[in-house]
Steps between C-alpha positions, in 0.01 A plus 500: 500500500830648622661156492404453135642840399823439691534155341444641150755777563761250624445265203527793259827615659635146491405462132679825409818402682510152350492626137843550350603611156622194318832524320539132426541424130537866407791586278685815597497782245828560325651830598552731205710811539440654154249474218766362267503181712129429435452191285180502294378201298583490129249703298380699800440869436451762767223667303149509640348655186520459124445702182209387285397659172130501417344525155122523517313465169139616461274265303174692548397606147204713614728804530781451245620861486436595863739423783406282795647548845723213618588461869719238667440412868691277742176341628130507421412870459150437638657374825764767563768418240770765451542672165839419344467659154244683290486605136308489175482252214308451176447201275806609299721635779558283811570626851865438595645533848804373688442444872729411788283252691553319830572127475204450734257603223415197287203645309378840387156625403462687172199729472386635163259793516330557165390845376142411601632452859460121510772304680653163428731347762747225415729320745842416354760273663851645494841346547838628394429547129332784315120497480296541184123495549194576290187639655167577342142379482 
């Protein structure tokens, strides 16, 4: 039993010593002494977020004169999505909001809560342009 343990220990030590960090084929990083020397590709922006304007129209005609609550989330609100904006809208007056959103967010969830406390959730894909959506029954 001792011979097996000693043999395993020696093979393990030999395996660790024989491994070397390979530098073959690696290109050395260019040394940069100031940020003005950094060359970025054409069209590259350093921004990690963008401004998006939302216009949410209500099409639910059950409550024409009463406001509905409109909420915008960064993920499914039933699974822990974060609230980004909240406001009211009617069939004649949309909810408008301008949000500064991370480029990592590619879709938002719009939740309309009617005066009778019913919810409608709509997933909307977003890009770099303004978003106009209609939500109702």
